[in-house]
TORSE-381125 format. One record per residue: residue number from 1; residue in three letters; x negated, y negated, z negated of N, C-alpha, C in turn. Coordinates in steps of 0.05 Angstrom, whole numbers. Last residue first. Example, Ala and Ser with C-alpha at 12.3 -4.5 7.8 and 13.67 -1.06 7.14 Angstrom:
2
    i   aa     n.x     n.y     n.z    ca.x    ca.y    ca.z     c.x     c.y     c.z
    2  SER    -257      45    -142    -273      21    -143    -258      -1    -157
    1  ALA    -264     114    -156    -246      90    -156    -264      66    -156
//
This chain:
85
    i   aa     n.x     n.y     n.z    ca.x    ca.y    ca.z     c.x     c.y     c.z
   85  GLU     862     -63    -765     875     -89    -765     854    -111    -763
   84  SER     845     -13    -773     845     -22    -745     858     -50    -743
   83  SER     798       6    -823     824      -7    -816     822     -16    -787
   82  ALA     752      37    -825     769      35    -849     796      23    -843
   81  LEU     723      83    -783     737      57    -783     756      56    -807
   80  ARG     665     114    -804     694     117    -800     706      89    -802
   79  PHE     601     129    -774     619     111    -789     648     119    -784
   78  ILE     535     152    -776     563     158    -769     581     142    -787
   77  GLY     475     115    -755     491     135    -770     519     138    -760
   76  ARG     436      86    -728     451      73    -750     467      92    -767
   75  GLY     414     108    -682     396      97    -702     409      85    -727
   74  ARG     473      99    -647     445     106    -645     427      92    -666
   73  PHE     530     115    -681     516      93    -669     486      99    -670
   72  SER     591     150    -678     562     151    -684     549     129    -668
   71  ALA     656     146    -708     637     140    -686     609     141    -696
   70  VAL     724     159    -717     697     164    -727     678     160    -704
   69  LEU     788     135    -731     766     135    -713     740     140    -728
   68  GLY     842     178    -755     825     155    -756     801     158    -737
   67  GLY     873     223    -759     879     205    -737     862     180    -737
   66  LEU     857     259    -796     879     241    -804     886     221    -783
   65  GLY     814     285    -774     838     301    -779     862     284    -788
   64  ASP     788     235    -728     785     254    -750     812     268    -754
   63  ALA     768     226    -661     789     222    -681     785     243    -703
   62  ALA     704     202    -639     724     222    -642     746     213    -661
   61  LEU     642     187    -604     666     179    -619     686     202    -619
   60  ALA     574     169    -593     595     189    -594     618     178    -610
   59  GLU     542     124    -588     533     148    -574     554     170    -575
   58  CYS     537      54    -585     555      76    -589     544     100    -574
   57  ALA     487      16    -615     496      27    -590     513      52    -596
   56  GLY     511     -17    -676     490      -8    -657     503       3    -632
   55  PRO     554     -33    -706     528     -35    -718     505     -27    -699
   54  THR     601     -72    -666     591     -47    -677     563     -51    -689
   53  PRO     660    -105    -643     634    -107    -656     626     -81    -669
   52  MET     689     -88    -581     691     -85    -610     663     -88    -622
   51  PRO     720    -118    -524     696    -107    -537     701    -107    -568
   50  THR     787    -100    -503     767    -120    -512     743    -106    -525
   49  VAL     845     -95    -466     819     -82    -471     799    -103    -479
   48  GLY     912    -107    -493     891    -107    -473     866     -92    -482
   47  THR     954    -100    -528     948    -127    -520     926    -129    -499
   46  SER     956     -47    -541     978     -57    -525     973     -86    -516
   45  SER     886     -31    -533     911     -32    -548     933     -43    -530
   44  ALA     824      -7    -532     847     -11    -513     872      -9    -530
   43  VAL     760     -29    -548     786     -20    -558     807     -27    -538
   42  LEU     693      -8    -536     716     -25    -529     741     -13    -541
   41  MET     625      -9    -549     651       3    -556     672     -18    -549
   40  ARG     566       1    -509     586     -16    -521     611       0    -529
   39  GLY     532      34    -480     531      36    -510     550      17    -524
   38  GLY     537      36    -426     517      18    -436     515      18    -467
   37  LYS     580      68    -416     554      78    -409     531      61    -420
   36  ASP     625      58    -473     617      55    -445     588      65    -441
   35  CYS     672      87    -508     643      83    -510     634      81    -481
   34  ILE     736      66    -527     719      73    -505     690      67    -512
   33  TYR     798      81    -556     770      71    -560     753      83    -539
   32  GLY     865      62    -562     845      78    -548     818      65    -553
   31  SER     908      66    -621     893      51    -600     874      70    -586
   30  SER     929      93    -664     948      81    -644     934      64    -624
   29  ASN     885     116    -691     899      92    -702     916      78    -682
   28  ALA     856     139    -630     857     139    -659     871     114    -669
   27  VAL     831     172    -575     854     157    -585     855     161    -615
   26  THR     770     164    -538     788     179    -555     811     160    -563
   25  TRP     717     173    -489     739     158    -501     754     176    -520
   24  MET     655     159    -455     673     177    -469     695     160    -481
   23  GLY     640     122    -415     623     146    -420     639     167    -435
   22  SER     665      78    -367     670      95    -390     652     118    -392
   21  LEU     639      20    -351     640      47    -340     642      65    -364
   20  PHE     665     -47    -349     653     -24    -362     656       1    -346
   19  SER     670    -117    -359     672     -94    -341     657     -71    -354
   18  VAL     695    -177    -377     689    -151    -388     692    -130    -366
   17  GLY     712    -225    -357     683    -221    -358     675    -194    -369
   16  ASP     772    -227    -393     755    -239    -372     725    -233    -377
   15  LYS     797    -166    -417     787    -192    -423     769    -202    -401
   14  VAL     847    -135    -381     819    -132    -390     808    -160    -394
   13  SER     914    -115    -393     895    -136    -384     868    -129    -396
   12  LEU     945     -57    -368     933     -71    -391     915     -92    -380
   11  GLU    1006     -39    -336     978     -48    -334     970     -63    -359
   10  HIS    1044      20    -350    1042      -9    -346    1012     -16    -348
    9  PRO    1087      77    -337    1060      65    -341    1062      34    -337
    8  SER    1146      96    -374    1133      87    -350    1105      75    -356
    7  SER    1165     116    -423    1177     125    -398    1162     117    -373
    6  GLY    1106     119    -463    1135     120    -461    1144     129    -433
    5  ASN    1051     100    -427    1062     100    -454    1093     100    -452
    4  VAL     994      94    -396    1018     110    -394    1029     113    -422
    3  LEU     961      40    -370     968      53    -394     994      68    -390
    2  MET     909      22    -325     937      31    -329     940      46    -355
    1  MET     871     -34    -312     872      -9    -326     901      -2    -330
//
């Protein structure tokens, strides 16, 4: 996966065994968030792409007006990420 940041693109590592087909994505809290076609959420940061624990299957995501992550999980509701740490 290529990340374009600053003056030149560089490659991000994807955790071993993680493959995905992106359904939708957004940028929030200085990281990229991906909802894959299978309902998993992945986070793309400067350290690589890794799966993120969620309360259910991801169906939608967006950045709010303050730059934070908001995501909807099938049958569970809408959540705002309190911290990206």
